C-alpha positions in Angstrom: 0.4 2.1 -8.2 -0.4 3.3 -4.7 2.1 3.5 -1.9 3.7 0.0 -1.7 2.7 -2.1 1.3 6.0 -4.0 1.6 6.6 -2.8 5.2 3.2 -4.2 6.4 3.8 -7.6 4.8 6.0 -10.2 6.5 9.6 -10.5 5.3 10.5 -13.4 3.2 11.5 -16.3 5.5 9.7 -14.8 8.5 7.6 -17.2 10.5 4.4 -15.6 9.4 5.3 -15.4 5.7 3.4 -17.8 3.4 5.4 -20.7 2.0 5.2 -22.7 -1.2 7.3 -25.7 -2.0 7.1 -26.5 -5.8 7.5 -30.2 -5.0 4.2 -30.1 -3.2 1.8 -28.6 -5.8 -1.3 -29.4 -3.7 -0.1 -26.7 -1.3 -0.4 -23.9 -3.9 -4.0 -23.0 -3.2 -3.2 -22.7 0.5 -0.3 -20.4 -0.4 -2.6 -18.1 -2.4 -5.2 -18.2 0.4 -2.5 -17.0 2.9 -1.6 -14.2 0.5 -5.2 -13.2 0.2 -5.4 -12.9 4.0 -2.2 -10.9 4.1 -3.4 -8.6 1.3 -6.6 -7.9 3.2 -5.0 -7.3 6.5 -2.3 -5.1 4.9 -4.6 -3.1 2.6 -3.0 -4.3 -0.6 -5.5 -3.9 -3.5 -3.3 -3.1 -6.5 -2.9 -6.0 -8.9 0.7 -5.2 -9.8 1.6 -5.1 -6.2 -0.2 -8.3 -5.4 1.8 -10.0 -8.2 5.1 -8.6 -6.9 4.3 -9.8 -3.4 3.1 -13.1 -4.8 6.6 -13.9 -6.0 8.4 -12.4 -3.0 8.0 -15.5 -0.9 9.0 -18.3 -3.3 12.4 -19.5 -4.2 14.5 -18.0 -6.9 13.7 -20.6 -9.6 10.0 -20.5 -8.9 10.0 -16.7 -8.9 11.7 -16.6 -12.3 9.2 -19.0 -13.7 6.2 -17.0 -12.3 7.7 -13.8 -13.6 7.9 -15.2 -17.1 4.2 -15.9 -17.3 2.5 -13.6 -19.8 -0.2 -12.8 -17.3 2.5 -11.3 -15.0 2.5 -8.3 -17.3 0.6 -5.3 -15.8 -3.1 -4.8 -16.6 -3.4 -2.3 -19.4 -6.6 -0.3 -19.5 -5.9 0.7 -23.1 -5.9 -3.0 -24.1 -8.9 -4.5 -22.3 -8.6 -7.7 -24.4 -5.4 -8.3 -22.3 -6.8 -8.4 -18.7 -3.6 -9.3 -16.9 -5.1 -9.0 -13.5 -3.8 -10.7 -10.3 -6.5 -13.3 -10.6 -5.6 -14.1 -14.2 -1.9 -14.4 -13.2 -2.8 -16.6 -10.2 -4.8 -19.0 -12.5 -1.9 -19.2 -14.9 0.5 -20.0 -12.0 -1.9 -22.8 -10.7 -2.1 -24.2 -14.2 1.7 -24.9 -14.2 1.3 -27.4 -11.4 -0.7 -30.6 -12.0 -2.5 -31.4 -8.9 -2.7 -27.8 -7.6 -6.2 -27.1 -9.0 -8.9 -27.5 -6.4 -10.8 -29.8 -8.9 -8.1 -32.4 -8.5 -8.6 -32.9 -4.7 -9.1 -36.4 -3.4 -12.6 -37.5 -2.5 -13.7 -40.1 0.1 -14.2 -42.6 -2.7 -10.5 -42.3 -3.6 -9.6 -43.5 -0.1 -11.6 -46.7 -0.5 
């Protein structure tokens, strides 16, 4: 892993830190969008570092759950059948929350 970028990312609880409330699963894609922006602006490219930073901003119980996901394990070049990339992990996290998938968004027809 390259030099960690923890100093260039906002501190947990800071006003610019991304937030996710597990009781509002529809907000999860926005959480990951905010992380993507912060990764780009801070030069974070390493998948293991992205995962570590991804759990940095959530509450303790949520972080423990996200850490326990199999896809949190680091990517292993020697086992390409197990591609535990950041994107794999992110999809696994989203799958934990019914209603968080972009495919479940409301349409105008739902409002009628």
